[in-house]
C-alpha positions as CSV (number, residue, x, y, z in Angstrom):
1,M,9.7,13.0,29.6
2,R,8.4,16.5,30.1
3,T,5.0,15.0,30.9
4,L,6.4,12.7,33.5
5,K,8.2,15.5,35.3
6,M,5.0,17.6,35.2
7,L,3.1,14.7,36.6
8,K,5.6,14.1,39.3
9,Y,5.6,17.8,40.3
10,I,1.7,17.9,40.5
11,L,1.6,14.8,42.7
12,I,4.3,16.2,45.1
13,S,2.6,19.5,45.4
14,L,-0.9,17.7,45.9
15,F,0.4,15.4,48.7
16,I,2.3,18.3,50.5
17,F,-0.8,20.6,50.5
18,I,-3.0,17.6,51.8
19,F,-0.6,16.7,54.6
20,T,-0.2,20.3,55.6
21,D,-3.9,20.8,55.8
22,I,-4.4,17.6,58.0
23,S,-1.7,18.9,60.4
24,A,-3.4,22.3,60.7
25,Q,-6.8,20.7,61.5
26,T,-5.1,18.6,64.2
27,V,-3.8,21.7,65.9
28,V,-7.0,23.6,65.7
29,L,-9.2,20.9,67.1
30,K,-9.7,21.2,70.9
31,K,-9.1,18.2,73.0
32,N,-12.6,17.8,74.4
33,E,-14.2,18.5,71.0
34,V,-16.4,15.7,69.6
35,K,-17.0,15.6,66.0
36,K,-19.9,13.6,64.6
37,E,-19.4,12.3,61.1
38,Q,-21.2,10.0,58.9
39,S,-19.3,7.3,57.1
40,G,-20.4,4.9,54.6
41,I,-20.2,3.4,51.0
42,S,-21.8,4.7,47.9
43,F,-22.4,3.3,44.5
44,G,-23.1,5.2,41.3
45,I,-23.2,5.2,37.5
46,D,-21.4,7.7,35.2
47,I,-23.7,9.3,32.6
48,A,-21.1,11.0,30.7
49,P,-20.7,8.1,28.1
50,F,-24.4,8.5,27.3
51,I,-23.9,12.2,26.8
52,M,-21.0,11.7,24.4
53,L,-22.9,9.2,22.5
54,A,-24.8,12.1,20.9
55,F,-21.5,13.5,19.6
56,Q,-19.6,10.2,18.9
57,P,-22.2,7.6,18.1
58,E,-19.6,5.1,17.1
59,R,-18.3,4.8,20.8
60,K,-20.5,3.1,23.3
61,G,-19.7,2.4,26.9
62,T,-20.9,2.2,30.6
63,A,-19.0,3.1,33.8
64,F,-19.7,2.6,37.5
65,I,-18.2,4.0,40.7
66,G,-17.9,2.9,44.2
67,R,-16.7,5.2,47.1
68,Y,-15.8,4.5,50.7
69,R,-15.2,7.1,53.2
70,F,-12.7,5.7,55.5
71,K,-11.4,9.0,57.3
72,S,-12.8,12.5,57.9
73,N,-11.8,13.7,54.5
74,W,-10.5,10.7,52.7
75,Y,-12.3,8.4,50.1
76,I,-11.2,5.3,48.6
77,I,-12.4,5.0,45.0
78,G,-13.1,2.2,42.6
79,E,-14.3,2.6,39.0
80,M,-15.0,0.1,36.3
81,G,-16.5,0.2,33.0
82,F,-16.9,-1.2,29.5
83,A,-16.3,0.4,26.0
84,N,-17.2,-0.6,22.5
85,V,-16.0,1.2,19.2
86,N,-17.4,0.2,15.8
87,F,-17.3,2.4,12.5
88,D,-16.9,1.8,8.9
89,K,-15.6,4.8,6.9
90,S,-14.8,4.9,3.2
91,S,-11.3,3.7,3.6
92,Y,-11.0,2.2,7.2
93,A,-13.1,0.0,9.4
94,Y,-12.4,-0.6,13.0
95,K,-13.9,-2.7,15.9
96,S,-12.8,-2.7,19.5
97,N,-14.4,-4.3,22.8
98,G,-12.9,-4.0,26.2
99,G,-13.2,-2.8,29.8
100,F,-11.3,-0.9,32.4
101,L,-10.6,-1.0,36.3
102,K,-9.4,2.0,38.2
103,I,-8.5,2.3,41.8
104,G,-7.4,5.4,43.8
105,M,-8.2,8.1,46.5
106,D,-9.9,11.5,46.7
107,Y,-9.4,14.1,49.4
108,N,-12.2,16.5,50.4
109,F,-11.1,20.2,50.7
110,F,-14.6,21.5,51.6
111,K,-15.0,22.3,55.3
112,S,-18.7,23.3,56.1
113,K,-19.7,24.2,59.6
114,K,-23.4,23.8,58.6
115,P,-24.8,20.5,60.2
116,G,-25.7,18.0,57.7
117,N,-23.9,19.4,54.9
118,N,-22.0,16.5,53.1
119,D,-21.1,18.3,49.9
120,N,-17.5,17.7,48.7
121,I,-14.8,19.6,46.7
122,T,-12.3,16.9,45.9
123,A,-8.9,16.1,44.3
124,G,-7.4,12.9,43.9
125,I,-5.7,10.2,41.7
126,R,-6.5,7.0,40.0
127,Y,-4.4,4.2,38.6
128,G,-6.2,2.6,35.7
129,I,-5.7,-0.7,33.7
130,A,-7.7,-1.5,30.4
131,T,-7.8,-4.6,28.3
132,Q,-9.4,-4.7,24.9
133,S,-9.5,-6.8,21.7
134,H,-9.5,-4.9,18.4
135,Q,-9.2,-5.3,14.7
136,S,-9.6,-3.7,11.3
137,P,-11.9,-5.7,9.0
138,R,-11.1,-3.5,6.1
139,Y,-8.6,-0.8,5.2
140,T,-7.9,0.6,1.9
141,I,-4.5,2.3,0.8
142,I,-5.1,4.8,-2.1
143,D,-2.3,4.9,-4.6
144,D,-2.7,6.5,-8.0
145,Y,0.5,4.9,-9.4
146,W,0.3,1.3,-8.3
147,G,-3.4,1.2,-7.7
148,D,-5.4,0.9,-4.5
149,Y,-4.8,-1.9,-2.0
150,T,-7.4,-3.3,0.3
151,G,-6.5,-5.6,3.2
152,S,-7.5,-6.3,6.8
153,I,-5.8,-6.7,10.2
154,G,-6.9,-9.5,12.3
155,L,-8.1,-9.7,16.0
156,S,-5.4,-8.9,18.7
157,N,-5.4,-7.9,22.3
158,V,-4.1,-4.7,24.1
159,T,-3.4,-4.0,27.7
160,S,-2.9,-0.4,28.7
161,H,-1.8,1.3,32.0
162,Y,-2.4,4.9,32.7
163,V,-2.9,7.5,35.6
164,D,-5.8,10.0,36.1
165,L,-5.3,13.2,38.1
166,V,-8.9,14.2,39.3
167,A,-10.7,17.3,40.5
168,G,-14.3,17.8,41.0
169,I,-17.6,18.7,43.0
170,R,-20.0,16.3,44.6
171,T,-23.3,17.6,46.2
172,E,-26.0,15.9,48.0
173,V,-29.3,16.9,46.2
174,L,-31.6,14.5,48.2
175,K,-31.0,12.5,51.3
176,N,-28.1,10.2,50.6
177,F,-28.5,10.9,46.8
178,Y,-25.6,12.7,45.3
179,M,-24.7,14.3,41.8
180,G,-21.3,15.3,40.8
181,W,-18.7,15.9,38.1
182,T,-14.9,15.6,37.8
183,L,-12.3,17.0,35.3
184,R,-9.5,14.5,34.6
185,L,-5.9,14.9,33.2
186,K,-4.9,11.3,32.0
187,T,-1.3,10.2,31.2
188,L,-0.6,6.9,29.4
189,I,2.1,5.0,31.0
190,S,2.2,1.9,28.6
191,A,0.3,0.0,26.0
192,N,1.5,-3.5,24.8
193,T,0.5,-2.8,21.2
194,S,2.3,-3.3,17.9
195,N,2.8,-0.5,15.3
196,V,0.5,-2.5,13.0
197,L,-2.7,-1.5,14.6
198,E,-2.9,1.0,17.5
199,P,-6.0,1.3,19.5
200,Y,-8.3,4.0,18.3
201,T,-9.4,4.5,21.8
202,I,-8.4,2.9,25.1
203,P,-11.3,2.1,27.6
204,G,-11.3,4.6,30.4
205,Y,-8.7,6.6,28.8
206,G,-9.6,8.0,25.5
207,K,-7.7,8.5,22.2
208,G,-5.1,5.7,21.9
209,D,-2.4,7.9,20.0
210,N,-2.4,10.6,22.7
211,N,0.1,10.5,25.4
212,V,-2.1,12.8,27.5
213,N,-5.9,13.2,27.3
214,L,-8.5,15.2,29.0
215,G,-11.9,13.8,30.4
216,F,-14.8,14.3,32.4
217,T,-17.4,12.4,34.3
218,Y,-20.9,13.2,35.5
219,T,-22.1,10.7,38.3
220,L,-25.2,9.8,40.1
221,E,-24.6,8.2,43.4
222,Y,-26.5,6.6,46.3
223,A,-24.8,6.6,49.6
224,I,-25.4,3.8,52.2
225,P,-24.5,5.3,55.7
226,F,-23.5,2.9,58.3
227,K,-22.0,4.6,61.3
228,K,-21.3,8.1,62.8
């Protein structure tokens, strides 16, 4: 409950700040001012899963991003990816395969007066949905009195819903080629799982037994401009 109240406060504060900023810009602009801006769509890949592979080899994944600039400082964002977990420890084996889809918006706070500067400092929100199938081929309960018990849990499906609060930086390193990173506060809304086997990880979210997770992305993007 405390997490939901904090999330609601952050969202309200974010939107009040954004709309106040937009109103201020409208007052400052002169009537005869013509502002030339480049719009377009960009596609990219998140390389953070490949970096994390060095620290967590049991987790493999791929994630992609699409971005559309529909107003001066507003972007519609779409993200999708796939995740695989497979490990076998002394007392527990686990397998999971799934994917996720996220949709949301970003607002650019960076106002550069330098012509051709397309760098961004952004904040935004994502709504995510993830589906996965998982199982435990083997688990062992150690009991010195009754003796050890070994069993398995069959394949089942899980659908999860969550929200990401996002803040990050995106810079144009070459013409129409961008690099950027984001930090994310992720809050789990629901997961239709049983108490028998909870997800070890949720695609696009992280640890399945946490109501709140922290995450990051590191993206490479190519922008396709189509109007000014």
